[in-house]
C-alpha positions in Angstrom: 0.0 0.0 0.0 1.3 3.4 -0.9 2.4 5.8 1.8 0.5 9.1 2.0 2.8 11.1 4.2 6.5 11.8 3.7 9.0 10.3 6.1 10.5 12.6 8.7 14.1 13.9 8.2 16.7 11.4 9.3 19.4 13.2 11.4 22.1 10.8 10.2 22.0 12.5 6.7 23.7 15.9 6.3 21.9 17.0 3.2 18.3 16.5 1.8 18.2 16.9 -1.9 14.6 17.3 -3.4 14.8 15.9 -6.9 12.7 15.8 -10.1 14.2 13.3 -12.6 13.5 15.5 -15.7 14.9 18.9 -14.6 18.3 19.3 -16.3 19.4 21.7 -13.6 18.4 19.3 -10.8 20.6 16.7 -12.6 23.6 19.0 -13.0 23.3 20.2 -9.4 23.0 16.5 -8.1 26.3 15.8 -9.8 27.9 18.7 -7.9 26.3 17.7 -4.6 27.9 14.1 -5.1 31.3 15.9 -5.6 30.8 17.9 -2.4 29.6 14.9 -0.5 32.6 12.8 -1.4 35.1 15.5 -0.4 33.3 16.7 2.9 32.0 13.1 3.8 28.5 14.2 3.8 25.5 11.7 3.5 22.8 12.7 1.1 19.2 11.8 1.5 17.5 11.9 -2.0 13.9 13.2 -1.6 11.2 14.0 -4.0 9.6 17.1 -5.6 7.4 16.9 -8.6 7.3 19.6 -11.1 4.0 18.2 -12.5 2.3 18.2 -9.1 3.5 21.7 -8.1 2.1 23.0 -11.3 -1.1 21.0 -11.3 -3.2 24.1 -11.3 -1.6 25.7 -14.3 -2.7 25.4 -17.8 0.0 23.7 -19.7 -1.3 24.7 -23.0 -0.7 28.4 -22.4 1.8 28.6 -19.6 4.5 26.3 -20.7 6.3 25.3 -23.9 4.6 22.5 -25.8 6.9 19.6 -24.6 6.8 20.4 -20.8 3.6 18.5 -20.0 5.1 15.2 -21.3 8.4 15.8 -19.6 6.9 16.8 -16.2 4.5 13.8 -16.4 7.5 11.5 -17.2 9.2 12.9 -14.0 6.1 12.1 -11.9 5.9 8.6 -13.3 9.6 8.0 -12.2 9.1 9.5 -8.8 6.3 7.0 -8.2 8.8 4.3 -8.8 11.3 6.0 -6.5 8.6 6.3 -3.8 7.8 2.6 -4.0 11.6 1.7 -3.7 11.9 3.8 -0.6 8.8 2.5 1.0 10.1 -1.2 0.6 13.8 -0.9 0.5 14.5 2.3 2.4 16.5 5.3 1.5 19.8 3.7 0.7 19.1 2.7 -3.0 17.8 6.1 -4.0 21.3 7.6 -4.8 22.0 4.8 -7.3 18.5 5.4 -8.8 19.1 9.1 -9.3 22.4 8.4 -11.0 21.2 5.6 -13.2 18.1 7.7 -14.4 20.4 10.7 -15.0 22.9 8.7 -17.0 20.2 7.0 -19.1 18.8 10.3 -20.2 21.1 13.3 -19.9 24.3 11.5 -20.9 22.8 10.1 -24.2 23.5 12.1 -27.6 21.1 14.5 -29.0 18.7 12.7 -31.4 18.9 9.5 -29.4 15.1 9.1 -29.3 14.8 9.4 -25.6 12.1 11.9 -26.0 9.6 9.1 -26.7 11.0 6.5 -24.4 11.4 8.7 -21.2 9.9 6.9 -18.1 8.4 4.1 -20.2 8.3 0.7 -18.7 11.3 -0.5 -20.9 13.3 2.6 -20.1 12.6 2.3 -16.3 13.6 -1.3 -16.1 16.8 -0.3 -17.7 17.3 2.2 -15.0 16.5 -0.2 -12.2 18.9 -2.8 -13.8 21.7 -0.1 -13.6 20.8 0.8 -10.1 20.6 -2.9 -8.9 16.9 -2.6 -8.0 14.4 -5.3 -8.9 12.3 -4.8 -12.0 9.0 -5.2 -10.2 9.2 -1.5 -9.0 8.5 -0.3 -12.5 4.9 -1.4 -11.9 4.5 1.8 -9.9 4.8 4.1 -12.9 1.1 4.3 -13.4 0.1 3.9 -9.7 -1.5 7.3 -8.7 -1.9 6.2 -5.2 1.8 7.4 -4.7 0.8 11.0 -5.8 -0.5 12.1 -2.4 2.8 11.4 -0.8 4.7 13.0 -3.7 2.5 16.1 -3.5 3.1 16.3 0.4 6.8 15.9 -0.1 6.9 18.6 -2.7 4.9 20.8 -0.4 7.4 20.1 2.4 10.3 21.4 0.1 8.4 24.5 -0.8 7.6 25.2 2.8 11.3 25.6 3.5 12.0 28.1 0.6 8.7 29.7 -0.4 6.7 28.8 -3.5 8.3 31.0 -6.2 11.1 28.5 -7.0 11.8 25.4 -8.9 14.0 22.5 -8.6 16.2 21.3 -7.0 15.8 22.3 -3.4 18.5 21.5 -0.9 18.4 21.4 2.9 21.8 21.3 4.8 21.6 19.8 8.2 17.8 18.9 8.1 15.2 19.5 9.0 15.9 22.9 10.5 19.1 23.9 8.8 19.8 26.0 5.6 17.3 25.5 2.8 17.6 27.0 -0.7 16.5 26.6 -4.2 19.4 25.7 -6.6 22.1 26.7 -7.1 21.0 26.7 -10.8 24.2 25.8 -12.6 24.6 24.9 -16.3 27.8 22.7 -16.0 29.3 20.3 -13.5 32.3 22.1 -11.8 35.7 20.5 -11.1 36.2 18.9 -7.8 38.1 22.1 -6.5 35.3 24.3 -7.8 32.7 22.2 -6.4 33.8 22.7 -2.8 34.4 26.4 -3.4 30.9 26.8 -4.8 29.5 24.9 -1.9 31.2 27.2 0.7 30.0 30.3 -1.1 26.5 29.1 -1.3 26.2 28.1 2.2 27.9 31.3 3.4 25.2 33.4 1.6 22.3 31.1 2.6 23.1 31.3 6.3 23.1 35.1 6.5 19.7 35.9 8.1 18.7 38.5 5.7 19.8 37.0 2.6 17.0 36.1 0.1 18.0 36.1 -3.6 21.0 36.4 -6.0 19.7 36.0 -9.4 20.0 36.7 -13.2 17.7 35.3 -15.9 20.6 34.8 -18.5 21.9 31.2 -18.3 24.2 29.1 -20.3 22.4 26.4 -22.3 22.8 23.3 -19.9 26.0 21.5 -20.9 24.5 18.1 -21.4 24.8 15.5 -24.2 21.1 15.2 -24.7 20.9 19.0 -25.4 23.7 19.1 -27.8 26.8 18.4 -25.8 29.4 20.7 -24.2 31.0 23.8 -25.7 33.9 26.1 -24.5 31.6 29.0 -25.5 28.1 27.9 -24.7 25.1 30.0 -25.9 23.3 32.2 -23.3 19.6 31.8 -23.0 17.1 34.1 -21.2 14.8 32.2 -18.8 11.5 33.3 -17.2 9.2 31.3 -15.0 11.1 28.0 -15.5 11.4 28.2 -19.3 13.3 29.9 -22.0 11.8 33.3 -23.0 10.0 33.1 -26.1 9.2 29.4 -26.0 5.6 29.5 -24.9 2.9 28.0 -27.2 1.4 31.5 -27.3 4.7 32.9 -28.5 5.0 30.3 -31.1 1.5 31.1 -32.5 2.1 34.9 -32.6 
């Protein structure tokens, strides 16, 4: 039977990382967190935030680019599987699941056809194989009974940062430690840069009056599935979680 309430924070973990599988920035930031955790000997608890559920009251046809509804729904489907795994096997396998899903999507070349396979049963069984988790958990893909838990866990993340944010959300020393959205980064840093960035982010976040440091211009995410890496990546202007000018209404204008 699916859980309906999120588990409490576990004090043996140093970081809680709220993850949606289809957010490119969540994937890049997760690789950064793994670098930091390895060097600082932190333990990471991989938790869930669903872009599809936090946007459930929005009209995808007018408020998002055309492909977002499929992508956000694919993320929700995979989160149901992750929730079922955590319910039966505990937290320990989730880091492997996060890594396996990311490699199975973001590391593939552009034009690989993953746009139609994403979070299908075949795709997810491949992810479970790579993570060393039994195939039976793929049966949760269409099990909407997990959505109440995923919605509640998404709300938990937003309760720590406020609602006008996206993914990922990170809590350091949970549940009452620093919580912040991001950082939104477009490339995985070097090991030395990773620790420097961590120290800079946590220094800012722990100042009581600090709220936001932001710009809407971003590098195109440096991921194979989006065209690979470049020494001079293009800059994109983002608003409301998408590139400016990519709404369906803009395309019809």
